[in-house]
C-alpha positions in Angstrom: 0.0 0.0 -0.2 2.9 2.3 0.5 4.3 1.9 -2.5 1.2 2.3 -4.4 0.7 5.6 -2.8 4.3 6.6 -3.0 3.5 5.9 -7.1 0.3 8.2 -6.8 2.3 11.0 -5.3 5.0 11.0 -7.5 5.0 13.6 -10.2 7.5 15.2 -12.2 9.1 18.3 -10.9 10.4 21.5 -12.8 13.9 20.8 -13.4 14.0 16.7 -13.8 14.8 15.0 -16.7 12.0 13.0 -17.9 14.4 10.0 -18.3 14.4 10.5 -14.6 11.1 10.9 -13.8 10.3 7.6 -16.0 13.0 5.6 -14.4 11.3 6.7 -10.9 7.9 5.6 -12.1 8.8 2.2 -13.7 10.9 1.4 -10.5 7.8 1.7 -8.2 5.8 -0.3 -11.1 8.4 -3.1 -10.9 8.4 -2.9 -7.1 4.4 -3.5 -7.2 4.8 -6.3 -9.9 3.6 -9.7 -8.2 1.5 -7.6 -5.8 -2.2 -7.1 -5.2 -1.7 -4.0 -6.4 0.4 -4.7 -9.7 0.0 -1.8 -12.3 -0.7 -2.2 -16.0 1.3 -0.4 -18.3 -1.6 1.3 -19.4 -2.2 2.7 -15.9 1.7 3.6 -15.9 1.4 5.7 -19.2 -1.9 7.6 -18.0 0.1 8.6 -14.8 3.1 9.6 -16.7 1.2 11.8 -18.8 -0.9 13.3 -16.4 1.8 14.2 -14.2 4.6 15.5 -16.5 5.6 19.3 -15.9 3.8 22.1 -17.9 6.9 22.2 -20.6 5.3 18.9 -22.0 1.3 20.0 -22.4 1.5 20.3 -26.0 3.0 17.1 -26.5 0.6 15.3 -23.7 -2.1 17.1 -25.9 -1.2 15.1 -28.8 -0.6 11.8 -27.5 -4.0 11.9 -25.4 -6.0 12.6 -28.4 -4.7 10.0 -31.1 -5.8 6.3 -30.9 -3.7 4.4 -28.0 -3.5 1.2 -29.8 0.1 -0.1 -29.9 1.3 2.6 -27.3 3.6 0.9 -25.0 5.8 2.5 -22.2 8.6 2.4 -24.3 7.1 4.4 -27.5 6.0 6.9 -25.2 9.4 7.3 -23.2 11.1 7.7 -26.4 8.9 10.2 -27.4 9.1 12.2 -24.7 13.0 11.8 -24.7 12.8 13.1 -28.2 10.7 15.9 -27.4 13.1 17.0 -24.4 16.0 17.1 -26.1 
């Protein structure tokens, strides 16, 4: 339960790289693996996009308004890292 709460309150802080933020989230997801609170990739993606810093608003709008078929944590991660650089 404490791990799930930590996940729920994890948001990207200004000045943090998107790669570091995603690494924190995926670490928590891995810690939850095999527990009753196990998290699907789609839940991770949703949380990730909702809690990015405001600098990513345009990209988040684009991602959330397109079909989600085939979206993976890796594909979203790649897109966010490319946007950051």
